[in-house]
N, C-alpha and C positions, 0 to 999 in steps of 0.2 A: 652672692656670699652666703657662708655657712652661718647658722645661728650659734651665737656666743653663749657658752656656758657660764655659770655664775662665777666661776673662778677666774675669768678673764679680766685683766686690768682695765678699768674703765676711766680713761684719761678725762680730766676736766678741761674745760675751756678756760684760758687765762682770763683773769678780771679785767675790766675796762673801767678807767685808765689803768695802765700797767703801774704798779708801785715800784718805780725804778730806782727810788732811794732806799728802799727796805730791803732787809737781808732775804735771800731766796735759797731754799733747800736744793734747788736745781743748780745753783752755783756754789755750793758748799757753804752756805750761810753768808755769802757775798751779795751785795747788792748789784743789779746790772750796771748802775753808774760806775761802781768800783771795778767791776769786771772789764768794763770797756776801757777804763783808764789804765788798768794794770796788766791785763792779760790779751786783750783783743789785738790780733796781729803781732803779738810780742812773744809770748811763751805758752807752752802747753799747760793745761789744768786737768787734774784727775779729781773727780768728785765721787766719793763713796755715797751710796744712798741718795743720789740726786733725786730719784723718785722714791720717797720714803715708803710708799704703800707696799713695795715689795718686801722690805725688811720688816714691816709691821706684820705683814701676813704670815711671813715665815715665823716670826716669834709667837704667832697664834697657832702654828702647826698647819698653816695653809700655804701651799706654793701658787702663787699668782702665775697665770700664763699670759703670753703675749695676747693683746687684744685682736691681733690679725694672724690667722691660722695659716699653716702651710698650704691648705686647700685654697684659701683666699689668694694667696700669693701665685699659686700655680694657674688659678682662673684668670688672674690679670696678666700674667706672661703669656697666655694663649691670645690676648687680644691684639689686633693690628695697631691699635692707637696708643698702646703702652709700650715704652721702651724697656726692653729686658735683655739681660745677657747671662749665659750659662758659661762658668769657668770650671774647668778641670785641671788638676795639677800633676797628674801622673799618666802620661806627660801632660805639659801645658797645652791647653786648647781653649778656644773662644768661640762661642756661637751666639748668634743675635736672634732674638725672638721675631715674630710670635712663635711660640712652640706648640707642639701637639703633646698630649698627655704622656705618651711613650718616650718623649725626649727629655722629660724631667726626671732625674734619678730619684730613687727611693732614699729615705732617710737611713735606711740599713746600710747604704753604701757610703764609702769614705771619699774624702778629697775632692768634693765638688762644692760650688757656691753659685746660687742663683741670685741675680741682682736685679730688683725690680725699681725703676725710676718713678718719680712723680706720684707716689701713692697718696699723698696728701690731696690730690685731685680726683681721686677714686674712692677714698675710704674716709667717712667722717671723723673717726678717731685719729687718723693720721693728721687731719687738718686740725684738730684740737691740739695735738702735740706741736704742730707748727706754730699755733698761736702763742706758745710760751715763749718763742724767740722774736716776737715782734718788738723787742727793744732795740733791735738792729734795723737799720733802714730797709724798707721793702724792696728798694731798688737793687739791693745787694742779694736778696733771697733768691736761691735757685729752687731747690725742691727737696723732698724728703725721699730718700732711697732706703729701701729694705733689703738687706743681705740675709738670705737663709742658707745654711750650709750643713752638709753632712759632717761627721767628725773629721777633724784635721783639714777642713775646707779652708780656703783663703785665696787671695788674689796676688800673693807674693809681695815682697818688699818694694815699695814705690814711693813717689812723691806726688802730692797734689798741689796745684797752683792756686788753691782757694781754702778758706777757713771751713772747718767741719767740726760739728758736735756729734760724737759716737755714742748713742744711747744703747745700752744692752737691755734688751727686752725678753730674751729667753736664752738659757744655757749660759755657758761661759766662753769668753774669748781671751787668748792670751796676746796682748798687745807688747810689741817691742817698737821703740823709737830712737831716732838719732838725728842729731843736728849737723850731720857730715856734709861736707862740701863736694865730695866725689859723687856725682850724680849720673856718671856713665851707666848705660843700660846694657843688658845682656843681648846679644844679637840672635837674630833668627827665631824670634818668639813672637806670638800674636798679641803679647802684652807688654807694657812698659815695666819691666822688672829690673830692679837695680843690679848692676853686675857685682858690687862689692857692698854689702850691708853689715855695717858695724854699729849694732844697738849699744846705746848707753844707758837705757832705762827700760824696765819691763814691768807690767802688771797683769794680773788676771782680773778681768771685769766679770762681774756676776750681775744678774738681773736687777735693774734698778740703778746701775753704776753709770757714769758718764765720763768720757774723755773729750777735751777739746783740743784741737790741733790748729795752729796757725799754718799759713801756706809754707811750703818748701821744708816741712819737717818729715824727714823719711820715716816710714812707719810699715809695719807688717802685723796683721791680725790673723791668728790661727785659731779656729774652732776647736774647742775642747769636747764638745758634745754635739751628738746629732739633733738637728733642729735649732741650733744656735741662731739667734736673730740679733743683728745689729741695726738700728735705725740711725742713718746718716742724714743729719740736716746740713746741707751745703750752701755756701754762700759764694756767688760768682763774683769774679773779678776780670772784667773785660780789659784788654790792653789799651793803652792810649791810641794805638793805631786803629783799633776797632771803633773806638769812640769818636776820634776825629774823622775818620773815614766816613762815618755815618753822618756826621755834621756837614761835611763837604758834599756828600751825595745830596742831602736834603736842601743845601744851599743851591746846588746845580738846579734842582727841580724848580725852586723859587724864583730863579733867575731866567726862566724861559719865557716869562711874560714881561720882563723889564725892558721898557722902550729903548731906554739908553743902549742896552747891550744887544738889542735886535738890529741896530744899525750895521750896515757893512763898513768894514775898514776902507778909509779912504786916504790918499796921499798926494793930494794935489801939488804938494811942494817938493815932491821926490825929483831929485836931480839926475842927470845922466851919470851913469856908473861905469867904471872899468873893472869892477869885481862884481859881476852879477850873481855870484854863488854866496856872497855874504848876506846874512839876515839883516834887512834894514833897520837902522837905528831908530827911525821914526816908528816902526812897527813894534819895536821892544818898548819904546817910551809910551806909546798909546796903550798897549796892553797893561803895562806896569801902572799906568794912571788909574785904569779901571780896577784892577786887583786891589790897589791901595785904597780906593774908594769903598770897598767891601768893609763892612764892620759887623761883628758879631757881639751883641750885647749879652750881658749874664743872662738876661731873660730869653734871648734867643737860643743859647745854649742850653738852659734849663728846660725849655719847651721841647727841644729836639731829644734830650735825654729822657725826659719823662714819657715821650712818645716811644722812643726806642726801647727802653727798659721795661715798658709795660706791655709789650707785645708778647703774645703767646708763643710757645715753642712751635715748631712746623708740624709736629705730630699731634698737636692739640685739635680736639674735635669737639664742637659745641652742637649738642643735639637739641634742635628746637622741639617744643612740646608737641606731642602727636595730635593733640586737639587744642590748637592755639586759640586763646581767648581774644574776642574783639575788645575794643577799647573800654567799652562800658563794663564788661565782664572783668577786665583786667583791673580796672579801678576799684570795683566792687570787691574783688578777691584780696587785693593789696590791703585794703582797709580792714578786712576780716583777719587776714592771716600774716601781714607783714611781708616785707621783701628781704632777699638775701643775695649776695654775691655767689655766682655760680663758682664751684671749686676750682675751675680752671682759669677764672678771671683774674686779672691783675690790675690793681688800681694805683695810680701815682698822681700826684699834683705838684706844681711849682709855686704855689701861693697865688698864681694868677690864672692858671688853667688846670682843669681836671681831665685826666686820661684814663680811659678804660681800654684795656687791650689795644693800645696804640693809638686810639681814636680820641680827638678832644671833644667832650661831651658838655662841658660847661666852663664858665669863668667867673671870676670873683665878683663881677657886676650883676650876674644872673640871680634871681630870686630863689633858685633851687641849690645854689652853691653849697650852703651849709649841710643840705641833705645828702649830697655827693660825698663830702668829706666824712660825715658820720657813717655812711655805708661803707666806705674805704676802711675807716678805723675800726668800726665794730663788726664789719662783714655782714651786717644785717640792719634793717629798721623795723621797729616795733609797729604793731597795728595802730597805736597812738600817734606815732610820728607820721605814719602813712596817712591818716586822716588829715593831718596839715599838708602833707605833700601833694595830696590828690587834687587839691584846689588849684595847683599850678600846672597839672597836666591837662592842656586844652584840646588836643587833637592827635591824630595818629602820627604826626611828625614830631611829637614830643621825644626827646632822646631817651626818656625812661621806658616809653613803649617800644621804641625801636630796639632798646637793649634788651627788653624782654622778649622781643620777636627773634633776636639773635641768640637767644639763651644765654646772654652775659649775666642777666639777673633772673632770679627765680622767685616764684611765689612761696611764702613760707619763711620762717625764721631760722636762724642759728646754723650750727655746723653739724647738725644731726645727732 
């Protein structure tokens, strides 16, 4: 990463606990509680000066720059474990990364957009910005994507199936939106671009402004300046089919060792039949009996969802420390420097079990339960808290030491 000049915006980490009943500039003077009640999944919201620092700097004669440069984004787009796309609109084309330096257009060229996904897992300032939105359940959070574009760059009018906050971090972007029902797409294109886009509202967003869009709002954003950057904080919405399929799949795994279901079907009362092609009624009744005996409690469903929704994306890579500490050194270092979640890690709990990256690491009966919850909420544990936790880490089989060995948790505090 390149060295940040002094005029780059330095995003603060959100306070803990979040003041969800207090007014936030990010939400236009609205509290998170009010926003969730009146806007979330309901209607768009435009916020001028969502990041007041940009306007304050402008009034002082200083133009704040995005905390992440074009060079930073280009470096990320060259990496195999980073999802990136390059879109050009004259004519429409789509290429997927990783890219070579020569593949990425110069800012002097027009009508192109580079999209870099999951920047929050690679850059500490992006992670801090993500912390502002943790008044929304972590289970819904997807990632922070950065779009950087040449002049007149965009991805065309389209519809997303998820909620998104669009933060303008550099340059200006002209947004047009519509609540239209006609979602037919143009044919023969590599992108899902609406065939007939009929905008009903439009705004030009400047650095520090933000636009929230709920699902299924047609929108189109066109860069007005070279180097225009829009940071998109997206919230995933799995289909019920995906969620239920996952529950059924995991149920199938759990049934493999059920002794009642491992028995062979038997039909000692089967009578001679004239219709040998008919499915026996006794077979149907027997299977129906076993199916009806299956029961999914709220706890079963909650555990499955916590495990599923905390799993990292397929392209996620956890790089273990080059010189991994032994248990004694790990305990010594955590007491001195604290612990933090790796930026790629995702932690969820269901009030009874704690999951990290899809794995159950603790339950509410364990003595370290409160420490896991604090790590998830705060993203780190202070040295003082680690002095208390270290007494509970007895051997190399401790989930804390195993999580460190897997690079799911790291030595040191904070988001960088």
